[in-house]
N, C-alpha and C positions, 0 to 999 in steps of 0.2 A: 198333913195327906200329903199321899207319895207321888212325889213330881210322878208325869206321865215321863214313858221314853217317847221319843221321836223317830218313825218309820220313813223311811225314805223308798219307796217301790216302785222301780219302771216297768211298763207294761199292769199300771198299778189298776188299772178301771176296767179292763175285763181278762176273762179268762184264770188262771194259774195266778196272775199276779192278785185281781180281785179275789178269790178266793182267802190267799192269806193277807190281802188287809179287811177282809169281814173276821179271817180267826185273831186276827191282831188286836180289833179296835175296841174291845175291853178295856185294854190295856197299854194302848198306846195312842197319838196322834198321828195324825197321817197327813204325809205328801205324796199324794200321787204321780206319776209323768207318763202321759200318754203324747201320741203321736199328733190326729186329727180327727178324730170323731168325737165331738164338743159333747154332740147331745148324749153319747154313752157316757160318757165324765160326768157330765152335769149329773144324771140319774145315781152312777156309782158315791159322788161327793152326797147326794139327799139319803140316800140308802146308808152309809157312815153315819151322820148327822145324827142319824135318828140314836146312835148306841152310844151317843153323849160323849164322844171325843171330836177332837178341832180337825177337821179335816177341810184342803186344800187340794185343789187339783192345778199341774201343769202343762200345758202344750208344748212339748218339745220334741221334736224331732233328734233322736238321738244316735247319729251316725257318725258320730269322730269326736276326739278327746276331747278337743274345745268344745261341741255340745254336751258333753260333761259338765264341764266349768261351765257354762253360763247356768247349766239346772243347777248346779248347788249350789251355784252363787244366791239364784231365784228361789230356794227354799232355805237358807240361810238369810235373806231378807227376812221371808215372807213371818218365819218364826223365832226368828233372834238366836238361832242354836242351829248349831250342828247334827246333824242325826246321828241317835244313838241305835240304829238298827239300817243295813241296809239290804233290800234285795231287789238282786239284778233278775227282772224278769222279761224286758224288752229285748225281740228280736224279734225276725222275720224268718220264713223259710225260703227258700228258691232252688227248687231239687231243681237240677239236668247232670246229662254224660258231662263228664268231665272235660273230655276230648272237645265239646260243643259251647261249654263255657266260656265266657269272654274275662279278661284279666278284670276289667271293670266292675263286673257281678258277682267276683270270688274276694274281692277287695273290699267291698259292700258288706259282705257276707261276717266277712272277717273284723272287719270294723264296728257292727253291731252287735255281736254277739261276745268278742274275745276284749280288743279294744276299748269300751266303755264299760264294759267290766270292769276291768283294769284302771282306767281311768279313774270310774267313782271310789273304787275299793280306796285306791291312795288319795284321791280328795280328803272320803270320811276318816281314815285313819288315825291323822294328828290329834285332831279334837282326843279321839276314842283311847289315844295313848293318855293323852290327860284325866283321862275322867275314870282311867284303869278299868273301860267297860264297854263292850261293844261287840253286835253280832251284826256278820255279813253272810247274807245265803246266794250263793249262785245258780244259778235254773244251767244246768246239764240239762242232758238225753241222753238215755239209751242207744242213740248211733254213735255214743262216742267210741262203744266199745262192743254194740252188736252191729255187723257190717252192714249194711243194706245200699244196693247202688242206686247211683244219682244223686249221693248224699257224700260224696270226696269233701267238698269245702265246708258243708256243715258238719259232718263227722269232723275237721278239724278243729273248725273253732271250740268244737263242745269237749273234743280231747286237749285242747288247750287250758280251756277252763277247770277240766279235772287237777293237770299238775299246777295250775297256777292258786288252785284252793288248796289245794296240801303243801304247797309249799311256802304260798303265806300264810297259812295257819302255823307253820312251823317257829316261820319268823317272830309271830304275834304273841304268840302264849301267853306270855310271860308278865303279858300287860292286863291278864282277864280277855284279852279277844277271842272272838271263836269264830271261824271261818268253816264254813260245810258249804257241801253242793247237794240240790236236789235233784234226780235224773229221770226224770220220768219219759214212761215208756207214749202209748197212743189215749191223749186224754179227749174229751170231750172241749174241743174251744175254737173261735173263729177260725185261727189257723190250719186247724186240720180239718175245714168241714168237708173238705174233699173226700179224703179216706175214707171218715168216720160213715158219710151219707154211701159210699159205694161198702162200705163192707155190711152195713145194713140192710142194703135191699138186697146182697147176698144171703145163704142160707143163714141159721147159726152156727153152723160146722163150718163155716170158714170161719166166722170169729175166734172159735175156739183152735183152730186152727193158726192160728196167727200169737190168739193168749189165752193162758191156759188156763186161766181164772172164768175166759169164757164169757166175759162181758170188757164193755170199752168204758175208761175207768172217766169218773168226771172230777172237773178244779178242787171239788170239796174234797175229794181224795187227796190232795196234797197239801189244802192250806194250811190244816193242821200240823200237817208235821214242819213247815214251815216256821208256823207257831210255836210249836214245841222246842223247833232249833233254837228260835229268839229268846225264852225265858230262861230265869236262874235254873229249873229243872236238868236244862241240858248244858248246863258248865261244864263239866267233864267229856265233851264230843266236840271232837274239835278237828279238821282234816280227811273227814269223811263226805263220801261219795254217796249216797243213797238210792238206788233204782225203788220206784214206785208204779211198775208196769205190770201188775197180774201175772208176772211171770214170764213177760216175753222176752227177756234177757236170759233166762235159764235154758235154752236152747229147744229142738227140734218137739214139739209135742207128741209127736207120733201118729198124726192123724193124717 
């Protein structure tokens, strides 16, 4: 029987991270990291356990490289091995005009999105080198290329993820390791509930004005893509930053 890969997914008990976990559950064991919602984490664990995979959840706020190390050590101790697949999906959004943001808030956002992503990637890479196999998927955003007021710090972090993804992919491709990023647009998750609620209360034309496809995406529009990028079928794809946004980043809809 083929050995299951071990997947570590941060933000793995809700939103896009959980959708990725569901899509991977048929072929992987799961280490799901989350912040503080223990009840939701337990529901996620139970749902995935029904798929026949081994699942453990890890409560760990990820705000620094030190936090990333603690999580990595916990996962390795629990499963007896280092992850073969890493999905960096955790991170919060805190919008605000740049002149009104304090340095601490900017630093926190950069740490959560960029520094933690880099730290976890570095930790899993050495064992991946030895196995000559590895998959790293980073969650970027269309905000990295599609400018939106009040998202200066968030856009900077996600732009950093894009550059990190492409450059790291170049460095490790010769060892059978692929590194890709997925850049979602507006997806219905707990993090986007405010803007989703606003658009749904407005007319359908308001949604179409922002999203050419005419509807708001679901986590399940992103999860299967992540699973594909983790599969052997995607072995020749590396260094890609793939938008999943219903066409939002293409430009003005003309409405």
